[in-house]
LUMDREN-459949 format. One record per residue (C-alpha): residue number from 0; z, x, y; residue in one letter. Coordinates in nm, 3 decimals. Example, Ala and Ser with C-alpha at 12.3 -4.5 7.8 and 13.67 -1.06 7.14 Angstrom:
<rs>
<r><num>0</num><w>0.780</w><u>1.230</u><v>-0.450</v><residu>A</residu></r>
<r><num>1</num><w>0.714</w><u>1.367</u><v>-0.106</v><residu>S</residu></r>
</rs>
This chain:
<rs>
<r><num>0</num><w>11.654</w><u>2.855</u><v>10.462</v><residu>M</residu></r>
<r><num>1</num><w>11.625</w><u>2.756</u><v>10.096</v><residu>D</residu></r>
<r><num>2</num><w>11.916</w><u>2.988</u><v>10.018</v><residu>G</residu></r>
<r><num>3</num><w>11.788</w><u>3.283</u><v>10.224</v><residu>G</residu></r>
<r><num>4</num><w>11.806</w><u>3.399</u><v>10.583</v><residu>R</residu></r>
<r><num>5</num><w>11.616</w><u>3.214</u><v>10.852</v><residu>M</residu></r>
<r><num>6</num><w>11.459</w><u>3.404</u><v>11.137</v><residu>G</residu></r>
<r><num>7</num><w>11.159</w><u>3.443</u><v>11.360</v><residu>K</residu></r>
<r><num>8</num><w>11.084</w><u>3.788</u><v>11.215</v><residu>S</residu></r>
<r><num>9</num><w>11.078</w><u>3.636</u><v>10.866</v><residu>L</residu></r>
<r><num>10</num><w>10.834</w><u>3.369</u><v>10.980</v><residu>G</residu></r>
<r><num>11</num><w>11.053</w><u>3.085</u><v>10.861</v><residu>N</residu></r>
<r><num>12</num><w>11.211</w><u>2.970</u><v>11.188</v><residu>A</residu></r>
<r><num>13</num><w>11.134</w><u>2.621</u><v>11.313</v><residu>Y</residu></r>
<r><num>14</num><w>11.138</w><u>2.466</u><v>11.657</v><residu>T</residu></r>
<r><num>15</num><w>11.241</w><u>2.109</u><v>11.731</v><residu>V</residu></r>
<r><num>16</num><w>10.871</w><u>2.029</u><v>11.777</v><residu>N</residu></r>
<r><num>17</num><w>10.798</w><u>2.161</u><v>11.426</v><residu>D</residu></r>
<r><num>18</num><w>11.066</w><u>1.927</u><v>11.295</v><residu>I</residu></r>
<r><num>19</num><w>10.927</w><u>1.632</u><v>11.493</v><residu>K</residu></r>
<r><num>20</num><w>10.577</w><u>1.710</u><v>11.363</v><residu>D</residu></r>
<r><num>21</num><w>10.713</w><u>1.665</u><v>11.012</v><residu>R</residu></r>
<r><num>22</num><w>10.830</w><u>1.316</u><v>11.106</v><residu>G</residu></r>
<r><num>23</num><w>11.200</w><u>1.403</u><v>11.137</v><residu>V</residu></r>
<r><num>24</num><w>11.406</w><u>1.295</u><v>11.437</v><residu>S</residu></r>
<r><num>25</num><w>11.591</w><u>1.567</u><v>11.631</v><residu>P</residu></r>
<r><num>26</num><w>11.902</w><u>1.349</u><v>11.596</v><residu>L</residu></r>
<r><num>27</num><w>11.865</w><u>1.375</u><v>11.217</v><residu>A</residu></r>
<r><num>28</num><w>11.882</w><u>1.753</u><v>11.266</v><residu>L</residu></r>
<r><num>29</num><w>12.203</w><u>1.701</u><v>11.462</v><residu>R</residu></r>
<r><num>30</num><w>12.342</w><u>1.484</u><v>11.181</v><residu>Y</residu></r>
<r><num>31</num><w>12.248</w><u>1.760</u><v>10.935</v><residu>F</residu></r>
<r><num>32</num><w>12.441</w><u>2.015</u><v>11.143</v><residu>Y</residu></r>
<r><num>33</num><w>12.743</w><u>1.785</u><v>11.163</v><residu>L</residu></r>
<r><num>34</num><w>12.766</w><u>1.773</u><v>10.784</v><residu>T</residu></r>
<r><num>35</num><w>12.841</w><u>2.145</u><v>10.765</v><residu>G</residu></r>
<r><num>36</num><w>13.138</w><u>2.332</u><v>10.909</v><residu>H</residu></r>
<r><num>37</num><w>13.044</w><u>2.581</u><v>11.179</v><residu>Y</residu></r>
<r><num>38</num><w>13.234</w><u>2.862</u><v>11.001</v><residu>R</residu></r>
<r><num>39</num><w>13.026</w><u>2.825</u><v>10.685</v><residu>R</residu></r>
<r><num>40</num><w>12.662</w><u>2.899</u><v>10.629</v><residu>Q</residu></r>
<r><num>41</num><w>12.443</w><u>2.590</u><v>10.618</v><residu>L</residu></r>
<r><num>42</num><w>12.145</w><u>2.595</u><v>10.383</v><residu>N</residu></r>
<r><num>43</num><w>11.844</w><u>2.446</u><v>10.564</v><residu>F</residu></r>
<r><num>44</num><w>11.595</w><u>2.270</u><v>10.338</v><residu>T</residu></r>
<r><num>45</num><w>11.345</w><u>1.999</u><v>10.421</v><residu>W</residu></r>
<r><num>46</num><w>11.499</w><u>1.783</u><v>10.149</v><residu>E</residu></r>
<r><num>47</num><w>11.844</w><u>1.814</u><v>10.308</v><residu>A</residu></r>
<r><num>48</num><w>11.697</w><u>1.731</u><v>10.648</v><residu>L</residu></r>
<r><num>49</num><w>11.523</w><u>1.422</u><v>10.511</v><residu>K</residu></r>
<r><num>50</num><w>11.848</w><u>1.316</u><v>10.342</v><residu>A</residu></r>
<r><num>51</num><w>12.021</w><u>1.351</u><v>10.680</v><residu>A</residu></r>
<r><num>52</num><w>11.751</w><u>1.135</u><v>10.837</v><residu>Q</residu></r>
<r><num>53</num><w>11.803</w><u>0.869</u><v>10.570</v><residu>T</residu></r>
<r><num>54</num><w>12.181</w><u>0.875</u><v>10.620</v><residu>A</residu></r>
<r><num>55</num><w>12.147</w><u>0.847</u><v>10.997</v><residu>L</residu></r>
<r><num>56</num><w>11.905</w><u>0.558</u><v>10.951</v><residu>G</residu></r>
<r><num>57</num><w>12.160</w><u>0.379</u><v>10.734</v><residu>K</residu></r>
<r><num>58</num><w>12.432</w><u>0.429</u><v>10.996</v><residu>L</residu></r>
<r><num>59</num><w>12.201</w><u>0.282</u><v>11.259</v><residu>R</residu></r>
<r><num>60</num><w>12.130</w><u>-0.015</u><v>11.032</v><residu>E</residu></r>
<r><num>61</num><w>12.505</w><u>-0.074</u><v>11.002</v><residu>V</residu></r>
<r><num>62</num><w>12.538</w><u>-0.071</u><v>11.382</v><residu>V</residu></r>
<r><num>63</num><w>12.241</w><u>-0.308</u><v>11.421</v><residu>R</residu></r>
<r><num>64</num><w>12.398</w><u>-0.543</u><v>11.168</v><residu>G</residu></r>
<r><num>65</num><w>12.734</w><u>-0.531</u><v>11.344</v><residu>L</residu></r>
<r><num>66</num><w>12.572</w><u>-0.605</u><v>11.680</v><residu>K</residu></r>
<r><num>67</num><w>12.396</w><u>-0.911</u><v>11.543</v><residu>S</residu></r>
<r><num>68</num><w>12.707</w><u>-1.037</u><v>11.362</v><residu>D</residu></r>
<r><num>69</num><w>12.961</w><u>-1.043</u><v>11.645</v><residu>Q</residu></r>
<r><num>70</num><w>13.221</w><u>-1.314</u><v>11.630</v><residu>T</residu></r>
<r><num>71</num><w>13.476</w><u>-1.367</u><v>11.901</v><residu>D</residu></r>
<r><num>72</num><w>13.757</w><u>-1.118</u><v>11.885</v><residu>R</residu></r>
<r><num>73</num><w>14.076</w><u>-1.269</u><v>11.756</v><residu>T</residu></r>
<r><num>74</num><w>14.423</w><u>-1.140</u><v>11.828</v><residu>S</residu></r>
<r><num>75</num><w>14.507</w><u>-0.838</u><v>11.618</v><residu>L</residu></r>
<r><num>76</num><w>14.787</w><u>-0.845</u><v>11.368</v><residu>S</residu></r>
<r><num>77</num><w>15.012</w><u>-0.540</u><v>11.353</v><residu>E</residu></r>
<r><num>78</num><w>14.846</w><u>-0.439</u><v>11.025</v><residu>E</residu></r>
<r><num>79</num><w>14.494</w><u>-0.456</u><v>11.173</v><residu>K</residu></r>
<r><num>80</num><w>14.602</w><u>-0.267</u><v>11.484</v><residu>R</residu></r>
<r><num>81</num><w>14.752</w><u>0.000</u><v>11.258</v><residu>Q</residu></r>
<r><num>82</num><w>14.423</w><u>0.034</u><v>11.066</v><residu>K</residu></r>
<r><num>83</num><w>14.228</w><u>0.085</u><v>11.389</v><residu>I</residu></r>
<r><num>84</num><w>14.483</w><u>0.339</u><v>11.513</v><residu>D</residu></r>
<r><num>85</num><w>14.462</w><u>0.517</u><v>11.177</v><residu>D</residu></r>
<r><num>86</num><w>14.082</w><u>0.556</u><v>11.202</v><residu>F</residu></r>
<r><num>87</num><w>14.110</w><u>0.682</u><v>11.560</v><residu>Q</residu></r>
<r><num>88</num><w>14.385</w><u>0.924</u><v>11.465</v><residu>S</residu></r>
<r><num>89</num><w>14.199</w><u>1.059</u><v>11.161</v><residu>R</residu></r>
<r><num>90</num><w>13.876</w><u>1.104</u><v>11.358</v><residu>F</residu></r>
<r><num>91</num><w>14.055</w><u>1.282</u><v>11.642</v><residu>R</residu></r>
<r><num>92</num><w>14.254</w><u>1.486</u><v>11.387</v><residu>G</residu></r>
<r><num>93</num><w>13.933</w><u>1.606</u><v>11.221</v><residu>A</residu></r>
<r><num>94</num><w>13.789</w><u>1.717</u><v>11.556</v><residu>I</residu></r>
<r><num>95</num><w>14.113</w><u>1.893</u><v>11.651</v><residu>E</residu></r>
<r><num>96</num><w>14.134</w><u>2.063</u><v>11.310</v><residu>D</residu></r>
<r><num>97</num><w>13.903</w><u>2.355</u><v>11.392</v><residu>D</residu></r>
<r><num>98</num><w>13.618</w><u>2.117</u><v>11.477</v><residu>L</residu></r>
<r><num>99</num><w>13.599</w><u>1.975</u><v>11.125</v><residu>N</residu></r>
<r><num>100</num><w>13.289</w><u>1.764</u><v>11.192</v><residu>L</residu></r>
<r><num>101</num><w>13.207</w><u>1.697</u><v>10.825</v><residu>P</residu></r>
<r><num>102</num><w>13.547</w><u>1.527</u><v>10.795</v><residu>E</residu></r>
<r><num>103</num><w>13.483</w><u>1.332</u><v>11.118</v><residu>A</residu></r>
<r><num>104</num><w>13.151</w><u>1.209</u><v>10.973</v><residu>V</residu></r>
<r><num>105</num><w>13.333</w><u>1.110</u><v>10.653</v><residu>A</residu></r>
<r><num>106</num><w>13.577</w><u>0.901</u><v>10.862</v><residu>V</residu></r>
<r><num>107</num><w>13.278</w><u>0.727</u><v>11.023</v><residu>V</residu></r>
<r><num>108</num><w>13.136</w><u>0.635</u><v>10.681</v><residu>W</residu></r>
<r><num>109</num><w>13.476</w><u>0.517</u><v>10.559</v><residu>E</residu></r>
<r><num>110</num><w>13.504</w><u>0.296</u><v>10.867</v><residu>L</residu></r>
<r><num>111</num><w>13.165</w><u>0.133</u><v>10.793</v><residu>T</residu></r>
<r><num>112</num><w>13.293</w><u>0.028</u><v>10.449</v><residu>K</residu></r>
<r><num>113</num><w>13.637</w><u>-0.083</u><v>10.566</v><residu>S</residu></r>
<r><num>114</num><w>13.760</w><u>-0.439</u><v>10.620</v><residu>N</residu></r>
<r><num>115</num><w>13.816</w><u>-0.381</u><v>10.992</v><residu>V</residu></r>
<r><num>116</num><w>13.662</w><u>-0.671</u><v>11.187</v><residu>S</residu></r>
<r><num>117</num><w>13.299</w><u>-0.630</u><v>11.292</v><residu>N</residu></r>
<r><num>118</num><w>13.400</w><u>-0.642</u><v>11.658</v><residu>Y</residu></r>
<r><num>119</num><w>13.650</w><u>-0.357</u><v>11.622</v><residu>D</residu></r>
<r><num>120</num><w>13.428</w><u>-0.164</u><v>11.383</v><residu>K</residu></r>
<r><num>121</num><w>13.146</w><u>-0.163</u><v>11.638</v><residu>L</residu></r>
<r><num>122</num><w>13.390</w><u>-0.062</u><v>11.911</v><residu>D</residu></r>
<r><num>123</num><w>13.514</w><u>0.233</u><v>11.705</v><residu>L</residu></r>
<r><num>124</num><w>13.163</w><u>0.342</u><v>11.605</v><residu>L</residu></r>
<r><num>125</num><w>13.062</w><u>0.345</u><v>11.971</v><residu>R</residu></r>
<r><num>126</num><w>13.371</w><u>0.549</u><v>12.055</v><residu>E</residu></r>
<r><num>127</num><w>13.303</w><u>0.801</u><v>11.775</v><residu>F</residu></r>
<r><num>128</num><w>12.937</w><u>0.826</u><v>11.872</v><residu>D</residu></r>
<r><num>129</num><w>13.044</w><u>0.937</u><v>12.220</v><residu>Q</residu></r>
<r><num>130</num><w>13.168</w><u>1.252</u><v>12.044</v><residu>V</residu></r>
<r><num>131</num><w>12.901</w><u>1.291</u><v>11.776</v><residu>L</residu></r>
<r><num>132</num><w>12.601</w><u>1.202</u><v>11.994</v><residu>G</residu></r>
<r><num>133</num><w>12.394</w><u>1.051</u><v>11.713</v><residu>L</residu></r>
<r><num>134</num><w>12.245</w><u>0.765</u><v>11.915</v><residu>G</residu></r>
<r><num>135</num><w>12.374</w><u>0.506</u><v>11.670</v><residu>L</residu></r>
<r><num>136</num><w>12.265</w><u>0.221</u><v>11.897</v><residu>E</residu></r>
<r><num>137</num><w>11.905</w><u>0.335</u><v>11.922</v><residu>Q</residu></r>
<r><num>138</num><w>11.683</w><u>0.059</u><v>11.795</v><residu>T</residu></r>
<r><num>139</num><w>11.399</w><u>0.265</u><v>11.653</v><residu>E</residu></r>
<r><num>140</num><w>11.435</w><u>0.280</u><v>11.277</v><residu>P</residu></r>
<r><num>141</num><w>11.454</w><u>0.627</u><v>11.124</v><residu>M</residu></r>
<r><num>142</num><w>11.125</w><u>0.667</u><v>10.950</v><residu>R</residu></r>
<r><num>143</num><w>10.921</w><u>0.964</u><v>10.851</v><residu>E</residu></r>
<r><num>144</num><w>10.570</w><u>0.985</u><v>10.986</v><residu>K</residu></r>
<r><num>145</num><w>10.341</w><u>0.838</u><v>10.726</v><residu>E</residu></r>
<r><num>146</num><w>9.983</w><u>0.922</u><v>10.669</v><residu>E</residu></r>
<r><num>147</num><w>9.814</w><u>0.583</u><v>10.651</v><residu>I</residu></r>
<r><num>148</num><w>9.493</w><u>0.597</u><v>10.448</v><residu>P</residu></r>
<r><num>149</num><w>9.172</w><u>0.544</u><v>10.644</v><residu>A</residu></r>
<r><num>150</num><w>9.092</w><u>0.237</u><v>10.432</v><residu>E</residu></r>
<r><num>151</num><w>9.417</w><u>0.067</u><v>10.540</v><residu>I</residu></r>
<r><num>152</num><w>9.364</w><u>0.161</u><v>10.907</v><residu>E</residu></r>
<r><num>153</num><w>9.014</w><u>0.016</u><v>10.886</v><residu>Q</residu></r>
<r><num>154</num><w>9.143</w><u>-0.310</u><v>10.736</v><residu>L</residu></r>
<r><num>155</num><w>9.408</w><u>-0.336</u><v>11.010</v><residu>V</residu></r>
<r><num>156</num><w>9.137</w><u>-0.287</u><v>11.275</v><residu>G</residu></r>
<r><num>157</num><w>8.912</w><u>-0.550</u><v>11.116</v><residu>Q</residu></r>
<r><num>158</num><w>9.203</w><u>-0.794</u><v>11.098</v><residu>R</residu></r>
<r><num>159</num><w>9.279</w><u>-0.740</u><v>11.468</v><residu>E</residu></r>
<r><num>160</num><w>8.915</w><u>-0.812</u><v>11.557</v><residu>E</residu></r>
<r><num>161</num><w>8.922</w><u>-1.132</u><v>11.352</v><residu>L</residu></r>
<r><num>162</num><w>9.243</w><u>-1.242</u><v>11.524</v><residu>R</residu></r>
<r><num>163</num><w>9.089</w><u>-1.180</u><v>11.868</v><residu>K</residu></r>
<r><num>164</num><w>8.802</w><u>-1.407</u><v>11.764</v><residu>K</residu></r>
<r><num>165</num><w>9.061</w><u>-1.663</u><v>11.642</v><residu>R</residu></r>
<r><num>166</num><w>8.928</w><u>-1.637</u><v>11.289</v><residu>N</residu></r>
<r><num>167</num><w>9.274</w><u>-1.671</u><v>11.137</v><residu>Y</residu></r>
<r><num>168</num><w>9.178</w><u>-1.765</u><v>10.778</v><residu>P</residu></r>
<r><num>169</num><w>8.981</w><u>-1.440</u><v>10.731</v><residu>E</residu></r>
<r><num>170</num><w>9.250</w><u>-1.243</u><v>10.917</v><residu>A</residu></r>
<r><num>171</num><w>9.506</w><u>-1.381</u><v>10.670</v><residu>D</residu></r>
<r><num>172</num><w>9.287</w><u>-1.275</u><v>10.378</v><residu>Q</residu></r>
<r><num>173</num><w>9.282</w><u>-0.918</u><v>10.513</v><residu>L</residu></r>
<r><num>174</num><w>9.661</w><u>-0.926</u><v>10.557</v><residu>R</residu></r>
<r><num>175</num><w>9.697</w><u>-1.029</u><v>10.192</v><residu>I</residu></r>
<r><num>176</num><w>9.459</w><u>-0.749</u><v>10.089</v><residu>R</residu></r>
<r><num>177</num><w>9.663</w><u>-0.493</u><v>10.289</v><residu>I</residu></r>
<r><num>178</num><w>9.985</w><u>-0.617</u><v>10.123</v><residu>E</residu></r>
<r><num>179</num><w>9.823</w><u>-0.592</u><v>9.778</v><residu>E</residu></r>
<r><num>180</num><w>9.749</w><u>-0.226</u><v>9.857</v><residu>L</residu></r>
<r><num>181</num><w>10.122</w><u>-0.165</u><v>9.916</v><residu>G</residu></r>
<r><num>182</num><w>10.152</w><u>-0.192</u><v>10.295</v><residu>Y</residu></r>
<r><num>183</num><w>10.313</w><u>-0.440</u><v>10.529</v><residu>K</residu></r>
<r><num>184</num><w>10.214</w><u>-0.515</u><v>10.886</v><residu>L</residu></r>
<r><num>185</num><w>10.447</w><u>-0.468</u><v>11.182</v><residu>E</residu></r>
<r><num>186</num><w>10.377</w><u>-0.599</u><v>11.531</v><residu>D</residu></r>
<r><num>187</num><w>10.525</w><u>-0.385</u><v>11.810</v><residu>R</residu></r>
<r><num>188</num><w>10.441</w><u>-0.392</u><v>12.176</v><residu>G</residu></r>
<r><num>189</num><w>10.125</w><u>-0.595</u><v>12.122</v><residu>G</residu></r>
<r><num>190</num><w>9.994</w><u>-0.357</u><v>11.855</v><residu>K</residu></r>
<r><num>191</num><w>9.987</w><u>-0.405</u><v>11.481</v><residu>T</residu></r>
<r><num>192</num><w>10.041</w><u>-0.115</u><v>11.246</v><residu>R</residu></r>
<r><num>193</num><w>10.060</w><u>-0.076</u><v>10.872</v><residu>A</residu></r>
<r><num>194</num><w>10.376</w><u>0.059</u><v>10.710</v><residu>V</residu></r>
<r><num>195</num><w>10.410</w><u>0.164</u><v>10.347</v><residu>K</residu></r>
<r><num>196</num><w>10.636</w><u>-0.070</u><v>10.150</v><residu>N</residu></r>
<r><num>197</num><w>10.968</w><u>0.087</u><v>10.049</v><residu>D</residu></r>
</rs>
């Protein structure tokens, strides 16, 4: 923990619920663990955990993009088949080499940037995720919990009331005001929420 020991007796141990309360996904914690070799000490910091969450979010975005950009699979040339075999072999080799998970994760990232077809890339990522268990196909974006200011929440509520009354011009004015304050609106499951612009 920040370069020191972590333990209950030291008062610096965290549960999964503590991590979730800080807006970090438990799967981001798993990703964080996968980036360090089990024989070496891993330095837990909140910054490192948030970086792991960001990285996992980017991997999920890649998978989402691949799923939406699927073209029919064409026959594989010998060269393309060799590339796919090479990625599979290197991933398996990393796992078999004293459970070298950081190397396995590096192979995953290399695959995402390769010129392997989207169809085969998605296939391989699914296969690798069976081992890593990162939930790469989960659709929820990786996002930290954000404290939305009361003023923004109030504007969102007022906008919803105006929309229920079919007063769309005033509702649009409130949407513009919310955007000017640095937030965008997302509709999910019949509810609208404000999200800080990136």
